[in-house]
C-alpha positions, 0 to 999 in steps of 0.5 A, spaced: 741 797 653 737 791 655 730 791 658 732 789 665 738 794 666 733 800 664 728 797 669 733 797 674 735 804 672 728 807 673 727 803 680 733 806 682 731 813 680 724 812 684 727 809 690 734 811 692 732 817 696 728 813 701 734 809 702 731 802 702 733 799 695 740 797 693 742 798 685 748 794 685 747 788 680 752 784 685 747 785 691 745 778 691 752 775 690 756 773 696 763 775 697 764 773 704 769 767 701 774 773 699 774 776 706 782 776 708 784 774 702 791 777 700 790 775 693 785 776 688 781 769 686 776 768 681 769 766 683 770 759 679 775 756 683 778 749 684 783 746 690 788 740 690 790 737 696 797 734 696 800 729 701 807 730 700 812 725 704 811 722 711 815 726 716 817 732 711 812 737 713 811 738 705 803 738 704 800 743 700 794 746 698 794 748 691 789 753 687 787 751 680 783 756 676 779 751 672 777 755 667 784 756 664 787 750 667 793 754 671 795 754 678 796 761 682 801 758 686 804 752 689 801 753 696 795 758 697 794 756 704 801 758 705 800 764 701 794 766 705 796 764 712 804 765 712 805 758 715 805 751 712 800 746 712 803 741 715 805 734 715 801 729 711 794 732 709 790 726 708 783 729 706 779 735 704 772 736 703 768 743 701 761 745 705 757 751 705 763 754 701 768 753 706 774 748 705 775 743 711 782 739 711 785 734 716 792 733 716 794 726 719 801 727 722 801 734 724 794 732 728 790 738 725 783 739 723 782 746 719 776 750 717 778 755 711 774 760 707 773 759 700 780 763 699 784 758 703 784 763 709 784 759 716 778 761 720 778 755 725 783 749 727 782 744 732 789 740 734 787 736 741 787 729 738 791 726 744 786 721 746 782 720 739 788 719 735 791 722 728 785 724 724 784 721 717 778 722 713 772 726 714 765 727 712 759 733 713 752 732 714 747 737 717 752 742 719 757 737 723 763 734 721 765 726 722 772 725 723 775 718 723 781 718 728 787 712 728 785 711 736 779 707 734 774 713 734 769 717 729 769 724 732 763 729 731 765 736 731 761 743 729 762 745 722 763 752 724 767 752 730 770 746 730 768 745 737 768 737 739 762 734 741 762 727 742 766 721 739 764 713 738 768 707 738 769 704 732 774 699 730 782 699 729 785 705 725 779 707 721 780 710 714 775 713 709 768 715 712 761 716 708 754 718 710 748 714 707 741 714 709 742 717 716 748 712 717 755 713 717 760 707 714 767 707 716 772 702 714 777 699 719 784 698 716 790 693 718 792 686 716 788 684 722 782 688 721 776 686 717 770 690 719 766 696 717 763 700 722 756 703 722 753 708 726 746 711 726 747 718 725 741 721 729 743 717 736 751 717 735 752 713 741 755 706 738 757 702 732 755 696 729 761 692 727 760 688 720 765 683 718 767 684 711 774 683 707 781 683 710 784 690 710 779 695 707 781 702 707 777 706 702 769 707 701 765 711 697 757 711 695 753 714 690 746 713 688 745 708 693 751 704 691 756 703 696 763 701 694 769 698 698 776 698 697 781 693 700 788 690 700 788 682 699 793 677 702 799 680 696 797 687 698 794 688 691 788 693 691 781 691 689 774 693 690 767 690 692 760 692 692 757 692 699 750 690 700 746 693 705 741 688 706 745 682 706 751 686 709 756 682 704 761 684 699 762 682 692 768 683 688 767 687 682 774 689 680 782 689 681 783 696 682 787 701 686 783 708 685 776 709 684 770 715 683 763 713 684 758 717 680 751 715 679 751 708 677 758 708 674 764 707 678 770 710 674 777 705 676 784 705 675 788 700 676 796 701 676 800 694 676 807 693 677 812 687 677 817 691 681 814 697 684 818 702 679 815 701 673 807 701 672 802 699 667 795 702 668 788 700 665 782 704 666 775 701 666 768 703 668 763 699 672 756 700 672 752 698 678 745 697 675 747 692 669 753 689 673 758 690 667 765 693 667 767 696 660 773 700 658 774 707 660 775 710 653 780 716 653 783 719 647 790 722 646 792 720 653 800 722 654 804 715 655 805 717 662 798 715 664 798 708 662 805 706 663 812 709 666 814 710 673 808 713 676 801 710 679 794 713 679 793 716 686 787 720 685 781 721 681 776 727 681 770 729 677 768 737 676 761 737 677 760 743 673 762 740 667 763 733 668 770 733 666 775 729 670 782 730 673 787 724 674 793 725 679 799 721 678 805 720 683 812 717 683 812 719 691 818 723 691 817 728 685 812 734 684 806 730 681 801 732 675 794 732 674 791 730 667 785 733 665 780 729 661 773 731 658 767 728 660 767 725 653 774 722 654 778 727 650 785 729 653 785 736 655 791 738 658 796 737 664 797 741 670 802 741 676 799 739 682 803 743 686 806 738 690 807 730 691 801 725 691 795 729 690 789 725 694 783 730 693 780 736 689 774 740 690 771 745 686 767 751 688 763 756 684 
């Protein structure tokens, strides 16, 4: 018997009769995330959000056991709540052990516990427009809405508090140094909206490249993804001081981590057959190099699938790369931190766009 266990037994024997000491080894554990769950899930969890097909009501939330690289069910949300997730789930984040999802076409904002059990929902987006993406800061959710707003919600109750007018069709949003940055998409749009998060009263509009739709930040580096005139995707580095963008790569997906930006670029002459290249940009050196991965399945570099998602498991440094052909259930490809291919696992639906890890 370990010394700590012996001491625990002695303390329990001394004070149990006084009723103020608990002898359980698990007293410090918070199991509230299991409340209401119809299935037994491990503490170490991962969830995958798949968009499905527009107007087909086939978005899914899949539970994945990251320790085994296996999925419990195609849709943990439906298993837990008895209803479908909705039409075109667009974004998902984790905050304080809870899961937040925006379902674009169905116009729903959801708060789930760490088992996928629904705790709250908000659906009154008639004025704001369809919800698209979200970020959390200091217990508040900031949601971009296609009516041209960033709306603030209380993260626990999902009660709407205030909204700020931004550009047309705002897409991804980040928080950085006390400010919110969201990109406004569309062929005729070329703006980045910046909001002081403490005031949250108006947005500064900065002209950047045309048709921006993606934005990420890490370690002070802000990256913006846009479509060019030929509808090809590329990535630029945004300079906060000069409020300008510098193109760094042609790429269709990105994941910012520290000083590195991990990128995938799927190109096709006919939008049927794709070739994919992987690279890493270092914001400190300004250099781009090959993202070296070994023993990759052929489908990851060529075929009828394109990269739709890059996510990283913060607990072990490994990556999950999601591929799609837009009409069949997708797969995730698990890559170790050192670049070695580990395995593939079903995504649970069509077009995975986000993944979170909870432990």
